N, C-alpha and C positions, 0 to 999 in steps of 0.2 A: 871507692873516693869521692866519686861525687855527691852521692848521699850526705857523706861526712860533711863534705864542704858546704849543702845545702842547709844542714842544721844548724852548724856553726855560724855562718853567715846569718841565718833567719834569726837565731836567738839573739846575737850580739845586736842587729840591726833593730828587732822590736823595742829592746831596752834603749838602744841610742835614740829611737823615735821618743820614746817616752821622756828620757831626758831633755831632749830637744824641745817636747811639747811644754815641760816644766819651764825652761827658758822662756818660751813663746809667750805662756801664760802670766809670766810677770812681766816681759817686756809690754804685753798689750793692758797691763792692767784688768784681765779678766777678773770675773768673780770666784774667788777661791774658795765659797762656801759651797758651790756649785759640787754634784756628786763626783762628775767627771774630773773636775780640777782636784778635789779630794782625793780621788785615785791615784792622778798622777804624782801629788803629793807625798802619798803614803808610800807608792813604789819606788818613790828615789831619794826620800829623806835618810834612809840607812848610808849612805855614799854621800848626799850634798852636804848635810848638817857638819862632819868633820872637814871638809872642803872649806866650808865658810870659816873656821876659825884659821885657815892658812890664809884664802883670798877672801876679801870681803866684796861686796857689791859695789861697782862703780856707774854714777851717773843713772840709777835704775835698772842697770844691768845685771843679773844674775851671773856674775863671773866664774862663779863656784858652780854652775851647772852647765856651764861652756867648758869649764875644764873638764870636768867629769865627761861630757860627751866626747872631747879629746881623747881621755884614757880610754873609753870603751871603743873607739875606734882604734887605738894603739892596740888594745888586748885584741880586738878583733883580726886586724891585719897579723901580728903574730903568731896569734893562734894558727890563722890558715899559712901562715909562711912554714912553720915548723909541721904543719900536717902534711903541706902539699911539698915543699922541696928539701924538710928535715933542716933549714937552714935559718939564719936570721941574719939582719942587716940594718942597722940606725937608720940611714938615711932614707932607703926606701920606705922603711915603716912609717916615720913620721911625715913624708910626703904623703903617700896614701891614706894615713890617718886623717889629715886636713883633708882632701878629697873625699873621703867617705863623709866627713861630718858637713860639707856642702852638701853633696849628693843627697844625703839624708833628708838635711833640711828642707832642700828642693822638693822630694819627694812627699816628705810630710805636709808640706804647704798643697802641694796638688791633691793630695788625698782628702786635707781637709775641706779644701774647694767642691771636691765631687760631692763629697756626704754633705756637705752644706746644700748645693742644687738639688740632690735627689732628697734630702728633708723638706727645703723648701715646697718641693711638688706633694710629698706625701701627708706631711705632720696636719694634725687637725688640733690648733690649741697650742697651749703652750710645752714647749719639750725643752729640757735643761741642758740634752746636748746641744741643739739647736743655739740655743742662747749662747755658749760658749763659743761655739762655732762661729755664731756671728759676730763675739766681741774679739774673735782673736783674728776674722778677716777682712773686717769692716775698715782697720787702718790702711789696709792696702787696697781696698775696692773705691774707698771714696775719691781718692784722686784721679781715678780712671772714670767714675760716673761726670765727675766734672768735666770732663774732655769731651765724652761720647754725648751724642745728641739723645733725647727722650726717645724711647722707643715705644712710647703708649704702653706703659707698665710691663714691657719686657725689659729685663735686667741685663744685657750683655757684658757687663764688667768682669763677671766670672768668668767667662769665655775669654776675653781678653788677659786677663791675669793667667788663665792657663796656658794660653798659647804664649806667653811672654815668658812662663817658667820652662815650656816646652823648649823654647829657644835658648834660655839661658845653660837648660842640661846639654844640649847639643853643643853651644859654644864650649861647655867645660870639656866635653868629650873631644872635640875637635882640638882644642888648646894641648890636652894631653897626650894626643896620638902623634 
């Protein structure tokens, strides 16, 4: 049963992260002609386009992508409940789905920051994925850089943001328990 739970969680979480990445790409106004951005758009268009007919964007936010993220989380939690407990209840599903979207959003930011940091150490020249990750994370890192003193070429803003994300994840878990 654990193998089935792992497989269900992994498949839903991967798609959820791609959907949240689509929302984030639009929010950050990242380059949509970048190969990575094109992959994200193509992987999610089949589900986002029909939702856009129902829910338009608002204030530069892609609400259809957010709704899709919530729907994916509902499908994940519902599937897991049916597989594990052979039962389903609306209130726990909705609450757990909201928590899942928040948790996966924080995980996505964490992993993009980690990959950006690693790429900054090893890339030589222009890297299209690094460029998109820079566009995604720079709006969050710029305010931290204004507060942190200059460390002579060493950028600690990524570390500070990672610590902040870890704190938020722990706070979220403490709030739920």
